[in-house]
Wavefront OBJ file of the C-alpha trace (Angstrom):
o trace
v -44.969 90.988 -164.888
v -46.711 89.802 -167.934
v -47.033 87.127 -170.501
v -45.784 87.126 -173.634
v -47.758 86.466 -176.027
v -49.621 82.520 -177.044
v -47.925 79.963 -176.508
v -49.872 77.509 -178.379
v -53.549 76.755 -179.680
v -54.707 72.840 -179.260
v -57.672 72.076 -180.975
v -58.980 68.478 -181.469
v -59.323 66.640 -184.573
v -60.659 63.176 -186.574
v -58.640 61.514 -188.476
v -55.020 62.043 -188.032
v -53.744 61.471 -191.446
v -56.369 64.036 -193.021
v -54.788 66.504 -190.601
v -51.113 66.739 -191.005
v -52.181 66.447 -194.752
v -53.960 69.968 -194.526
v -51.441 71.735 -192.202
v -48.430 70.323 -194.261
v -49.419 70.531 -197.316
v -52.026 73.110 -197.833
v -51.254 75.453 -195.229
v -47.321 74.384 -195.141
v -46.777 74.290 -191.678
v -43.611 72.370 -190.005
v -44.663 68.909 -188.543
v -42.847 69.897 -185.750
v -43.570 66.969 -183.252
v -45.126 63.586 -183.333
v -46.084 62.282 -179.674
v -49.015 60.996 -177.375
v -51.616 62.928 -175.225
v -50.077 62.824 -172.077
v -53.628 62.072 -170.440
v -54.096 59.681 -172.744
v -51.121 57.594 -174.722
v -53.499 55.513 -176.770
v -54.181 59.320 -179.191
v -52.159 61.013 -180.696
v -50.879 64.904 -180.110
v -49.532 66.448 -182.843
v -47.694 69.842 -183.452
v -47.047 71.894 -186.514
v -45.101 75.201 -186.847
v -42.379 77.242 -187.956
v -39.212 75.042 -188.462
v -38.592 74.326 -184.701
v -42.480 74.792 -183.984
v -41.281 77.786 -181.614
v -44.158 79.424 -179.129
v -45.983 81.675 -180.608
v -46.046 79.510 -184.104
v -47.386 75.794 -182.997
v -50.735 74.532 -183.447
v -51.433 71.618 -182.038
v -54.461 68.719 -182.487
v -55.668 65.592 -179.813
v -56.630 63.212 -182.679
v -59.598 61.419 -181.945
v -60.620 58.946 -184.634
v -64.533 58.666 -185.370
v -64.997 61.541 -182.636
v -68.148 63.338 -183.718
v -68.425 67.131 -184.448
v -68.332 69.373 -181.635
v -70.027 72.870 -181.698
v -68.817 76.258 -181.964
v -70.358 78.337 -178.998
v -69.348 80.348 -176.137
v -66.616 79.259 -173.528
v -64.179 78.808 -176.408
v -61.721 79.883 -178.825
v -63.887 80.090 -181.918
v -61.518 80.939 -184.633
v -57.470 80.410 -184.698
v -56.242 82.860 -186.560
v -52.674 83.186 -188.439
v -50.444 86.414 -189.701
v -49.840 86.005 -193.117
v -47.481 88.847 -194.757
v -49.698 91.995 -196.650
v -51.016 91.339 -199.961
v -51.039 87.581 -199.861
v -54.657 86.813 -199.627
v -55.393 86.624 -203.074
v -52.086 84.041 -203.370
v -54.210 82.463 -200.282
v -57.481 82.591 -201.784
v -56.287 80.836 -205.222
v -54.150 78.356 -202.997
v -57.596 77.370 -201.164
v -59.934 76.949 -204.000
v -56.756 74.779 -205.857
v -57.040 72.376 -202.978
v -61.121 72.414 -202.925
v -61.198 74.623 -199.546
v -64.019 77.576 -199.686
v -62.280 80.482 -198.240
v -64.516 83.643 -197.519
v -63.102 87.007 -197.618
v -63.607 89.149 -194.242
v -64.917 92.714 -193.817
v -61.587 94.532 -192.315
v -61.098 93.956 -188.921
v -59.424 96.898 -187.191
v -57.827 97.878 -190.864
v -56.414 94.633 -191.286
v -58.308 92.334 -194.345
v -58.765 89.022 -193.911
v -59.874 85.160 -195.153
v -61.993 83.401 -192.968
v -61.752 78.957 -194.097
v -62.275 76.014 -192.518
v -60.526 72.826 -191.800
v -61.345 69.819 -192.640
v -62.602 68.859 -189.301
v -64.875 72.344 -189.476
v -62.432 74.164 -187.302
v -62.442 78.104 -187.971
v -59.409 79.180 -189.498
v -58.389 82.911 -190.138
v -55.088 84.025 -192.239
v -54.771 88.234 -191.194
v -52.764 90.266 -193.606
v -50.191 92.185 -191.610
v -47.862 94.853 -191.746
v -46.379 93.963 -188.886
v -44.992 89.876 -188.335
v -43.431 87.813 -185.819
v -39.752 86.753 -186.422
v -40.300 82.865 -187.229
v -38.006 80.468 -188.933
v -39.103 79.077 -192.555
v -36.282 77.839 -193.406
v -38.171 74.328 -194.220
v -39.307 72.790 -197.490
v -42.886 73.601 -198.100
v -45.325 74.072 -201.087
v -46.118 77.751 -199.971
v -43.540 80.262 -200.898
v -41.693 81.996 -198.065
v -43.137 85.414 -199.166
v -47.065 84.072 -198.515
v -46.073 81.946 -196.010
v -48.068 81.866 -191.985
v -45.517 83.864 -189.588
v -47.634 82.423 -186.202
v -50.594 83.420 -184.474
v -53.128 86.851 -184.988
v -55.180 87.737 -182.405
v -57.524 84.217 -182.094
v -61.022 85.568 -181.517
v -62.354 83.876 -178.041
v -66.236 84.611 -177.393
v -67.897 84.318 -174.026
v -70.993 85.443 -172.339
v -69.837 88.162 -170.523
v -67.164 88.975 -170.737
v -66.101 91.825 -167.912
v -64.916 88.310 -165.925
v -62.909 87.197 -168.636
v -61.431 90.897 -169.593
v -60.091 91.265 -165.636
v -58.360 87.675 -165.880
v -56.887 88.903 -168.893
v -55.687 92.317 -167.283
v -54.729 90.354 -164.731
v -52.117 88.578 -167.391
v -50.203 91.582 -168.364
v -52.874 92.246 -171.309
v -54.014 95.812 -171.708
v -57.011 97.057 -174.318
v -55.519 98.760 -177.508
v -58.665 98.707 -179.802
v -62.415 97.791 -179.755
v -64.803 97.850 -182.379
v -68.380 97.484 -182.350
v -68.951 93.729 -179.955
v -64.459 92.657 -180.729
v -61.801 94.529 -178.586
v -58.677 93.501 -178.576
v -56.323 92.948 -176.046
v -52.482 92.263 -175.911
v -49.410 91.835 -174.494
v -46.919 93.299 -176.972
v -48.361 95.508 -179.445
v -45.245 94.901 -182.247
v -45.870 91.229 -182.090
v -48.961 89.731 -183.819
v -49.290 86.581 -181.374
v -48.985 88.610 -178.730
v -52.716 89.658 -178.824
v -56.161 87.819 -178.230
v -59.879 89.115 -179.493
v -62.775 88.621 -176.849
v -66.478 88.561 -178.119
v -69.469 89.020 -175.803
v -72.081 87.546 -176.988
v -74.587 87.431 -174.009
v -77.406 85.014 -176.526
v -74.524 82.772 -177.558
v -75.099 78.851 -176.440
v -72.186 77.166 -174.875
v -69.951 74.863 -177.209
v -69.556 71.797 -177.037
v -65.547 70.353 -176.921
v -64.830 67.516 -180.014
v -63.472 67.366 -183.794
v -63.004 71.112 -185.095
v -63.148 72.484 -181.612
v -60.067 74.720 -180.046
v -59.568 72.521 -176.771
v -57.165 75.201 -175.277
v -55.697 78.280 -175.355
v -52.027 78.244 -173.842
v -49.618 81.767 -173.011
v -45.961 81.257 -172.649
v -43.829 82.901 -169.580
v -40.186 82.867 -169.202
v -39.698 80.090 -167.086
v -40.625 78.165 -163.706
v -40.115 80.334 -161.466
v -42.301 83.138 -163.100
v -44.798 80.461 -163.994
v -45.088 79.834 -160.032
v -45.703 83.395 -159.125
v -48.488 83.471 -161.988
v -50.163 80.458 -160.439
v -50.022 82.202 -157.040
v -52.164 85.506 -158.797
v -54.175 82.700 -160.588
v -55.300 81.272 -156.774
v -55.712 84.998 -155.620
v -58.124 85.595 -157.734
v -60.831 82.912 -156.234
v -59.873 80.792 -159.659
v -58.663 76.712 -159.667
v -55.640 76.348 -160.787
v -53.763 73.200 -161.765
v -50.366 72.269 -159.807
v -47.647 72.305 -162.339
v -47.515 69.675 -165.207
v -44.542 68.462 -166.328
v -45.168 68.168 -170.321
v -41.663 67.502 -171.015
v -41.153 70.049 -174.229
v -42.582 72.725 -171.513
v -44.113 73.196 -168.165
v -47.746 74.028 -167.550
v -50.521 74.694 -165.316
v -53.867 75.076 -166.553
v -57.346 76.887 -165.379
v -60.743 77.819 -166.391
v -61.291 81.729 -166.997
v -64.619 82.913 -165.467
v -66.214 82.770 -169.226
v -65.526 79.095 -169.703
v -62.085 79.384 -171.845
v -59.500 76.585 -171.117
v -56.262 78.968 -170.370
v -52.628 77.215 -170.037
v -49.315 79.043 -168.853
v -46.420 77.432 -170.325
v -43.013 77.793 -170.291
v -40.592 78.632 -173.213
v -38.485 76.167 -173.091
v -37.243 73.479 -173.607
v -38.675 73.332 -176.531
v -38.929 70.373 -179.241
v -35.137 70.016 -179.974
v -34.922 67.991 -176.692
v -35.516 64.727 -177.863
v -34.810 64.652 -181.480
v -32.511 66.761 -184.249
v -34.697 69.872 -185.763
v -33.447 68.236 -188.925
v -35.899 65.467 -188.334
v -38.534 66.779 -186.021
v -41.887 65.513 -186.681
v -40.425 62.043 -188.333
v -40.661 59.310 -185.572
v -43.070 58.746 -182.406
v -42.031 60.633 -179.233
v -42.731 59.310 -176.310
v -41.947 61.092 -172.998
v -40.035 58.583 -170.623
v -43.109 57.487 -168.110
v -44.977 56.150 -171.455
v -41.390 54.410 -172.831
v -41.458 51.282 -171.463
v -45.341 50.695 -172.563
v -43.701 51.838 -176.387
v -44.673 48.379 -178.333
v -48.831 48.870 -176.885
v -48.729 52.530 -178.052
v -48.028 52.440 -181.540
v -49.993 49.222 -181.967
v -53.077 51.240 -180.352
v -52.001 54.547 -183.106
v -52.983 54.488 -186.745
v -49.807 54.995 -188.891
v -48.986 58.240 -190.441
v -47.358 59.089 -193.599
v -45.596 62.518 -194.259
v -46.232 63.339 -197.841
v -43.985 64.252 -200.292
v -43.397 68.229 -200.400
v -42.120 70.305 -203.068
v -38.947 72.339 -203.017
v -39.402 75.874 -200.304
v -40.287 78.384 -203.900
v -39.487 81.269 -202.100
l 1 2 3 4 5 6 7 8 9 10 11 12 13 14 15 16 17 18 19 20 21 22 23 24 25 26 27 28 29 30 31 32 33 34 35 36 37 38 39 40 41 42 43 44 45 46 47 48 49 50 51 52 53 54 55 56 57 58 59 60 61 62 63 64 65 66 67 68 69 70 71 72 73 74 75 76 77 78 79 80 81 82 83 84 85 86 87 88 89 90 91 92 93 94 95 96 97 98 99 100 101 102 103 104 105 106 107 108 109 110 111 112 113 114 115 116 117 118 119 120 121 122 123 124 125 126 127 128 129 130 131 132 133 134 135 136 137 138 139 140 141 142 143 144 145 146 147 148 149 150 151 152 153 154 155 156 157 158 159 160 161 162 163 164 165 166 167 168 169 170 171 172 173 174 175 176 177 178 179 180 181 182 183 184 185 186 187 188 189 190 191 192 193 194 195 196 197 198 199 200 201 202 203 204 205 206 207 208 209 210 211 212 213 214 215 216 217 218 219 220 221 222 223 224 225 226 227 228 229 230 231 232 233 234 235 236 237 238 239 240 241 242 243 244 245 246 247 248 249 250 251 252 253 254 255 256 257 258 259 260 261 262 263 264 265 266 267 268 269 270 271 272 273 274 275 276 277 278 279 280 281 282 283 284 285 286 287 288 289 290 291 292 293 294 295 296 297 298 299 300 301 302 303 304 305 306 307 308 309 310 311 312 313 314 315 316 317
């Protein structure tokens, strides 16, 4: 039994409108779901991904207006990486410059070129040149031509002070060490899938990061179903780690635990997915609430700032 790769990565944003504008208009992702933080319904939880926001493509944000900037450091996912088609980085560098976003070309990593930049809150993002792309659904309107479009995640960077215990947890979850380059180790559950890998970096003298705007809150891995999830829960308990009960997130079921290096891990089920409460053609258009909060909709809507999804150019590819 092993996990199927990354399910989603959740970070923290400040202004929700600024987040929507950047991820939909600059990066060309689909606004896949507009809901609330189930643990704090006075704040948004926003999801972006491919046409259906399928696992492996979904970057999500808790939007905390006015939040101070967080600090990247150990015990965090310090860079969120996306896969893009081969030979598309020049397009992306020019596009980012056009949008007044500074992009830095990185030295080749495991023989792949990469471009690093930050979102408006300072979240570190990377686009990685990928010969092997996950199958994603790009049949939605976007300003980014399909031949250059983002194809889900690609090996985000996890940073810890001491890596051995984190490595043991990853191996328990079915990850195998497939490459090593200086202090960076790549682990994968599926070497044929870009969203099946993570990079682990040991930074012994690093300072622990502080979660707030511009940092990653947690990384979620995907499993097949609830039955398998319970088996994972038992395995995590057997490692001596504290793990939550199964929590119903409406679009999937989740368990959470903090691995020894301090990073918050989630294991989430593949389904039922974002089309369970609105049609695929209208994802992200209306505020969707889980059943337990529906009776409080008027108060919740009053507490949330409005979000407008800007006009998108017709797909160019």
